[in-house]
C-alpha positions in Angstrom: 152.6 81.4 136.6 153.0 83.8 134.3 155.7 85.2 131.4 156.9 88.6 130.9 154.8 91.6 129.6 154.9 91.7 126.0 154.9 95.0 123.8 151.4 95.9 122.6 152.3 95.5 118.7 149.7 95.7 115.5 149.1 92.1 114.1 151.7 90.6 111.4 152.0 88.0 109.3 154.5 86.2 112.0 154.6 88.1 115.2 153.9 84.9 117.8 155.7 85.0 121.6 156.3 81.6 122.9 154.9 80.4 126.0 157.2 79.1 128.5 158.6 76.3 126.7 158.4 73.9 130.1 155.1 74.9 131.5 153.5 71.9 130.4 154.7 70.6 133.6 153.0 72.2 136.0 152.7 71.2 139.4 149.1 70.7 138.6 149.2 70.0 134.8 146.7 72.9 134.0 147.3 73.4 129.8 148.9 76.4 128.3 145.9 78.6 127.8 145.5 81.5 125.3 142.5 84.3 126.9 141.0 86.2 124.2 139.0 89.1 124.6 138.3 92.2 122.4 137.9 95.3 124.7 140.3 97.2 126.4 137.8 98.7 129.1 137.2 97.6 132.3 134.2 96.0 132.6 132.9 92.9 135.0 133.9 90.7 132.2 137.2 91.9 132.4 138.0 92.2 135.9 136.8 88.1 136.1 139.0 87.4 133.6 142.2 89.7 135.9 141.2 88.0 138.6 141.2 84.1 136.6 145.0 85.1 135.1 146.1 86.7 137.8 145.4 82.7 140.1 146.0 80.2 137.2 148.0 77.6 137.8 149.7 76.8 134.6 151.2 79.2 131.8 148.6 81.8 130.3 148.8 85.0 127.8 146.3 87.5 127.5 145.8 88.5 123.7 143.0 91.8 123.3 141.4 93.9 120.2 141.9 97.1 122.1 144.4 99.1 124.0 143.2 100.3 127.1 142.6 100.5 130.8 142.5 96.6 131.4 145.4 95.6 129.3 147.3 98.8 131.7 145.9 96.7 134.6 147.3 93.7 133.1 150.4 94.9 132.6 150.2 96.2 136.7 150.1 92.3 137.1 153.2 91.4 135.2 150.9 89.2 132.7 152.0 88.7 129.4 149.8 90.3 127.8 149.7 91.6 123.3 147.4 93.7 121.7 146.0 93.0 118.5 144.4 96.2 117.2 141.1 95.4 115.7 139.5 96.9 113.3 137.2 100.5 114.6 134.1 98.4 112.7 134.3 95.6 114.6 135.3 97.3 117.8 132.4 99.7 117.2 129.3 96.9 116.6 126.9 97.3 119.5 124.7 94.0 120.8 121.8 95.9 119.2 123.5 96.2 115.6 122.0 94.9 112.7 122.7 93.3 109.2 124.8 97.1 107.8 127.4 97.0 110.7 128.0 93.2 110.9 129.1 92.9 107.4 131.7 96.1 108.0 132.5 94.2 110.4 133.0 91.1 108.9 136.8 92.3 107.6 138.0 93.5 110.9 137.2 89.7 112.4 138.8 88.1 109.1 142.2 90.1 110.0 142.6 88.8 113.4 141.6 85.7 112.6 145.3 84.3 111.4 147.2 85.7 113.7 145.1 84.8 116.7 145.6 80.9 115.4 149.1 81.2 115.2 149.5 82.3 118.4 147.3 79.7 119.9 150.0 77.2 118.2 152.0 78.0 121.2 148.7 76.9 123.7 146.5 74.1 124.6 143.4 75.8 124.4 141.9 79.4 123.4 139.7 80.8 126.1 137.3 83.1 124.6 136.3 86.0 127.1 133.1 87.6 124.8 131.0 86.9 122.3 133.2 89.4 119.4 136.1 87.4 121.1 134.3 83.9 120.8 133.5 84.6 117.1 137.3 85.3 115.6 138.5 82.0 118.2 135.6 79.6 116.9 137.6 80.3 113.4 141.3 80.6 114.4 140.5 77.9 117.0 139.2 75.5 113.6 142.8 76.7 111.4 145.1 75.6 114.3 143.4 72.7 115.8 143.1 73.8 119.4 140.1 73.2 121.4 138.1 76.4 122.5 136.2 77.6 125.3 133.8 80.5 125.4 133.3 81.9 128.7 130.0 83.6 127.8 129.2 86.9 130.4 125.6 87.9 128.5 122.2 87.0 129.0 121.6 86.5 124.8 117.7 87.5 124.8 116.2 90.3 122.6 116.6 93.2 126.2 120.1 92.5 125.4 121.0 91.4 121.8 119.5 92.0 117.9 118.3 88.9 116.3 121.5 89.0 114.2 123.9 89.3 116.9 122.3 86.2 118.8 122.1 84.2 115.7 126.0 85.1 115.6 126.6 84.3 118.6 125.2 80.4 119.0 125.8 79.9 115.6 130.1 80.3 115.6 129.2 77.7 119.1 127.1 75.5 117.9 130.3 75.6 114.6 133.4 75.9 116.6 133.4 76.1 120.6 134.3 73.4 122.3 132.7 73.9 125.5 130.7 77.0 127.1 131.3 78.1 129.7 128.8 80.1 131.8 128.3 82.2 134.6 125.3 81.7 135.9 122.0 79.4 134.9 120.4 82.2 133.8 122.5 83.0 131.1 122.9 79.2 130.3 119.2 78.6 130.1 119.3 81.5 127.4 122.3 80.4 125.4 120.0 77.0 125.1 116.4 78.8 124.2 118.3 80.7 121.6 119.5 77.6 119.7 122.6 77.0 121.6 124.0 73.3 121.1 127.1 73.4 122.6 128.3 71.1 126.1 128.3 73.8 128.6 129.0 74.0 132.5 127.8 76.8 134.9 130.8 78.5 137.1 130.2 81.3 138.9 132.1 84.4 138.7 134.8 83.6 141.6 135.7 87.3 144.0 138.6 87.6 145.9 137.1 88.2 150.1 140.6 89.5 151.2 140.1 92.7 148.8 137.7 93.6 151.5 139.3 94.3 154.5 137.2 96.5 156.7 137.4 99.8 157.1 138.2 101.5 160.4 135.2 104.2 161.1 137.4 107.7 160.7 138.0 106.1 157.1 134.8 105.9 156.3 134.3 109.1 157.5 136.8 111.0 155.6 135.7 108.2 152.2 132.0 110.5 152.6 134.1 113.8 153.3 136.0 113.3 150.1 132.9 112.3 148.1 130.7 115.2 149.8 128.7 113.2 151.6 126.9 114.0 154.9 128.4 111.9 157.5 124.8 111.6 159.4 123.0 110.7 156.6 122.0 107.5 155.3 123.4 106.0 151.7 122.3 103.6 149.2 125.1 103.1 146.8 124.8 102.2 143.0 128.1 100.4 141.6 127.9 100.3 137.9 129.1 101.8 134.0 125.9 104.6 133.8 123.6 103.2 131.5 119.9 103.2 131.0 119.5 99.4 131.7 121.3 99.4 134.7 118.6 101.6 136.3 120.4 104.5 138.1 117.0 106.0 137.0 115.0 103.7 139.5 116.8 104.7 142.4 116.3 108.6 141.4 112.7 107.7 141.5 112.7 105.7 144.6 114.5 108.8 147.0 111.5 110.9 147.6 109.7 108.2 149.5 112.4 107.3 151.6 113.1 110.6 153.5 117.4 111.8 154.1 118.1 108.8 152.3 121.4 109.5 149.5 122.3 108.4 146.3 125.9 107.5 145.9 126.6 106.9 141.4 130.0 104.5 141.8 130.6 104.6 137.5 130.0 106.5 134.4 129.0 106.4 130.6 131.8 104.1 128.8 130.1 103.9 125.5 129.1 106.5 123.6 125.6 106.0 123.2 126.2 105.6 127.1 126.7 110.0 127.4 123.0 111.4 127.6 121.6 109.0 130.2 124.2 110.9 132.6 122.5 113.9 131.7 119.3 112.4 132.2 120.3 111.6 135.2 121.2 115.0 136.2 117.7 116.1 134.6 115.5 113.5 136.1 117.4 114.6 140.1 116.9 118.0 139.6 113.2 117.2 138.3 112.1 115.5 141.6 113.7 117.7 143.6 116.7 115.5 145.3 119.5 116.7 143.5 121.4 117.5 147.0 121.0 114.2 147.5 122.8 113.1 144.6 126.0 112.1 144.3 128.5 111.0 141.2 131.7 110.1 142.1 132.9 108.9 138.3 134.8 105.5 137.8 136.6 104.4 140.9 139.4 101.7 141.9 138.9 101.8 145.1 135.0 99.7 145.2 135.4 97.8 148.0 136.3 100.8 150.6 133.7 102.8 149.2 131.1 99.8 149.1 131.6 100.1 152.9 130.9 103.8 152.7 127.1 103.0 152.3 124.5 101.4 154.1 123.0 99.9 151.5 124.0 98.3 148.1 121.2 98.8 145.5 121.5 96.1 142.0 118.6 97.9 140.5 118.8 96.5 136.4 115.5 96.8 134.8 116.6 93.8 132.3 118.4 90.5 133.8 121.8 90.3 134.3 124.0 87.9 133.4 125.7 87.3 136.9 125.7 90.4 139.3 129.3 90.8 140.6 128.6 93.6 142.7 125.8 91.8 144.7 128.9 89.7 145.8 131.1 92.1 146.2 128.8 94.3 148.7 128.2 91.0 150.3 131.5 90.9 150.9 131.8 94.8 152.1 129.3 93.2 154.6 126.3 95.3 153.7 122.9 94.8 153.2 121.6 94.5 149.6 119.2 95.3 147.1 119.3 93.4 143.8 116.5 92.9 141.4 114.7 90.0 140.5 116.0 88.7 137.7 118.4 87.1 135.8 121.6 85.9 137.4 121.0 87.8 141.2 118.0 85.4 141.9 120.8 82.6 141.5 122.8 85.0 144.0 120.5 86.6 147.0 118.5 84.3 149.0 115.0 86.5 149.2 115.2 87.7 153.1 117.9 86.1 154.4 120.6 87.6 152.6 119.3 90.1 150.6 116.1 91.4 149.3 114.8 91.2 145.7 112.5 93.3 144.2 111.2 93.6 140.7 113.0 95.6 137.8 111.9 99.2 137.2 109.8 99.5 140.4 110.4 102.6 141.6 107.8 102.1 144.5 108.9 98.6 145.5 112.2 99.8 145.6 112.0 102.5 148.2 110.3 100.5 150.3 113.0 97.7 150.4 115.4 100.4 151.3 113.1 101.7 153.9 112.8 98.9 155.6 115.9 98.3 155.5 117.4 101.3 156.7 113.8 101.6 159.8 115.3 97.8 160.7 119.2 97.9 161.6 119.6 94.7 163.6 117.5 93.1 161.0 119.9 94.9 158.2 123.1 93.6 159.7 121.9 90.3 159.9 121.5 90.2 156.4 124.7 91.8 155.6 126.3 88.9 158.4 124.1 86.6 156.8 125.0 87.6 152.8 128.6 87.9 153.3 129.2 84.1 154.8 127.2 83.2 152.3 129.6 85.1 149.4 132.5 83.9 151.3 131.5 79.9 150.7 129.6 80.4 147.4 131.6 82.6 145.3 135.3 82.0 146.7 138.4 83.3 143.9 140.3 80.0 144.6 137.1 77.6 143.8 135.8 79.2 140.7 139.9 79.0 139.4 140.0 74.9 140.3 137.0 75.0 138.3 137.7 76.1 135.2 141.0 74.6 135.6 139.7 71.6 135.9 137.6 72.0 133.2 140.0 73.3 130.6 142.0 69.5 131.3 139.3 67.7 131.1 138.7 69.7 127.4 142.1 69.1 125.9 142.5 65.7 127.5 139.2 64.8 125.3 140.3 66.6 122.4 143.6 64.8 122.4 141.9 61.5 122.6 139.5 63.0 120.2 142.3 64.2 117.6 145.6 63.1 118.8 148.6 64.4 117.2 
C-alpha cells in the first residue's frame, strides 16, 4: 500500500508528507517504513529496494539524497518518493576515500539528519539501504526515537573500503542501528570481522521469476541482430556496470583460448572513475585480436531478455561479491552460469550442479569452464535447469518480502516494549 508520488524538493525545515493515517491497520499489521537511499542511480541495491517497496504489504515512503533514474523508476511504480538533495561532497565520497573527503562530507551529512528525522516521525521504523543512508539514519533515528534497520549490500573489507570508511560504517551501526540485515553470510561475517556488534539477520535477495518469461527463438534472433551479434556463434554475457573489480577484462583474456566465443557486455561506467576502464577494455580487445568478437551493449532495461540471448551468463568479479544478483538472474533465465568462487556467489552456486565456480581473476580457468559448457550442451542444459529450480525456490521475491516484513515487525515490537510511548 503506497501513497502518491510527491514532488522532488530541496530539504527544508518543515516539509514532510504524512503517511496514510490508517496504514498501521493493514491486513498484515506491517509497520510504516521510511526507506532511505543515498543515490539516484540504478544499481543492484536499488533494484532490490524497488522490488521490496512495490511488494511491501504496509505503508511506506522512499527518501533519496539524489535525483536520477532510480527516482524515475519509483515514480513510474507510483511509489511515494521524495528527494532530499544531498551535497556533492557527501554524494561523491568514494568507498576508498580518506580523512580529507570524510571531513568535507560531514557537514552535508549533518544537514540531512534533521529533515530525515522529521520524516521519520510519521514512520514506525527507518530502513537504510546504503552505507551513507545508514550513517544519516543512525543519527536521525536517535533524534526521532525510531528504530533503524540497515540493509547491508557491501562486504566491509579492504578490497572495497578504506579503513576510515569501514570504521565509520561499523561505528554508526554499533551506536545507532537497531538491527542489521545482511544479503549473505559473507556480508554478515565481514561486518562482524570489522567490529560490528549490531544484531544481524541474513535474508537473501529475492527476484521475481515472472520477470523472466521464456522467449521465442525468433525473438532471441532479433535481439542478436539488434546487438550485431552473429546468430550462429556461442556468446558469454557479463551483466554489470563496467568497473575494474567487476572483471570484464578477465573474460576478454579468456576469449583467445575459446574459439568462436563472443563476449557481450551489458552495462557501462556508472562512476566517473570507471570511464577510463571502458577505454582500457576496448584497447585490450584490440591487443588480444578479439575485437570482432566483443560487443558493448551499454545500459539496458531488458536484462531478462538479453540473458536469454546468450549461451552462458558469466560473473567475473575479481573481489568477493556481497551477493551476486546477476547469478540468480542468469539462473532464472535458464542459462548455465559461471561465477567467481568468492563471497556471496559461493552461497548461490552449487559447483557442478547449479553452475560452475572459478578462481577470481583466473582467465585460464574461466576459459576452461566456458569451453566445458559449450562442448557439453546436454550437461549445460541440465545445469541450467537445476539452477532455475534452485533460484525459484531459494530466492523468491515473495519469500524475501515476507522475511523482511516479519523482521521489521519484530524490531518495532521490541522497540515499543523497551521504550513505550
